C-alpha positions, 0 to 999 in steps of 0.5 A: 531535527524537525518532526511532526509528533502526536502527544495524544491519540483520538479523533481530534488528535493534532500534529505538532511541529517540534525538534527531536534528536536525530536518530543514530544509525545502528547495525543493519540500518541506514540513516535516511534523510526523508524527502517525502512520505505518503499517508496510508489508511493504517496511518490514519487508523493509528492516529484515531485509535491509538494503543488501546484499540490498535496495539501496533501504535507507537508510544507517545509522543509518536512520530507516525508515517510508514512510507518514504523516499529519501537519500542515505546519509550513513550506513550501520555495520553490516550494511553492504547494499547501500552507501551514502548518497543512494536514493532509496524508498521503503516502508520501514517505520511508524508503528511500535518502536519504529520511528516514522517518516514524518521527520527530517531523518529516520533510521531504517532497517536496510532489509525493508528498503530498496534503491528508488526507481530511477524514473520517479521523483521522490514524491512519486516513489514515496507513494508506492511502498505499502500499497505496491508491496501489498498488491504484489504479494496478493497477486503472487500468492494467487499465482497470477499468470498470463491469460487469466481473467483477473478482477480487482475490486477497488481498481482506482484505490491505493492498492487497487491501482497498483494491482491492476497494473501489476496484473496487466504486467503479468499478462492477465486480462484485467477487470476492475470495479469502480464507483464512477466515471473518473475512476473508470477512466483511471482504470482504463488508462492502465489497459483494464476494463472498468466495471461500475459496481453501482450499475452492474450486479455481480451476476451481470458482469460475471456473465458479461465478461466470463460467460458465467464461469467467473474470474480465476483471480479476484483481488478484493482491496475493499474486503469486509462484507464485499468478500461475499461478492468476491466469492460470487465472482470467482471461478471454480477452484479460483483464488481470492486475495483480500487486504481486509478480512476482519469480518464474520461471514459464511464461507459456504460459497467459498467451500462449494467453489473450492476457492483459495483465500489469501489474506494479505497483511503486509505489516507482518515483517515490521511487526514481528521482524519476520522475513523483512528481506522479502520486502526489500526484494519486492521493492527491488523487483517493483523498481524494475517494473516501474523503470520499464514503464509498466507501473506508475503511481497515482498521486492526489493533486494536492501538494503538501509539506510537513506543516500540512500533515494534519491536512494530509491525514484529513484529506485521506479520511475524507474520501475525497482524495483520488490517488495517494496523498503525499507529504514532502518533507 
């Protein structure tokens, strides 16, 4: 089968189109003909950093790519929920010993996938798994409920644009930080209130939208040093969820507000083979939300194929992409 592989890691690592053996399907797996895959920040980090700096990176030569949508070609022993011909989507490869999605076929753990939303194309469905599972998990752990005021940092980003829609689906009153007019229009199209963090201080928008009380849930998809802004924006006994917490900072503000901090690292099931079935269940729930018209993936305008993988990775790292960068196989 055709695949794009890396023979080395690093800033200048280039993908090479080659022929590799088609994987065999083992017990508990499905063989998927991959139709499309999307690029996530973690994919670009693996390409740049490799095993020395990011131990989850696969051995070389490596087939990267985590998200996919495609069609089941065969099922292994013990698999009862899927059959050949089923259209599926998931996040199931591209790290450690799990072959990635930048290939014509992949063997995926059946617990990590679900039936594709019927209302989405393969290209659209491939944009969702990693970011949508991440958004869903963070809001679930923060116990989002109808009527709450929820703030999403990075509301037009990969995880952010899904979190905004899922919070709205839960009945919350949603606000989202953005950097400009284009991002604001995206957020507002989902029924949320956009906040330009470049022109409004945290104190200003907390006073304006909550009367100074703060937001009951803050989902920080930016994280890092921005977590201090999340603590400042949160209400007393509020919940702060984040996808980026590899940072040293003073937790004193969180202590005096009695905040709960939820760190979301959605790769845990793949890395540790821990509760993988929960990802399949989340993807199944997300498909129903999508097909009910309450969640739409935001895609970058560029249409890219397998030979354009390097361009796709560069597009994401450049910061110019608006929406998920998708590669059609």
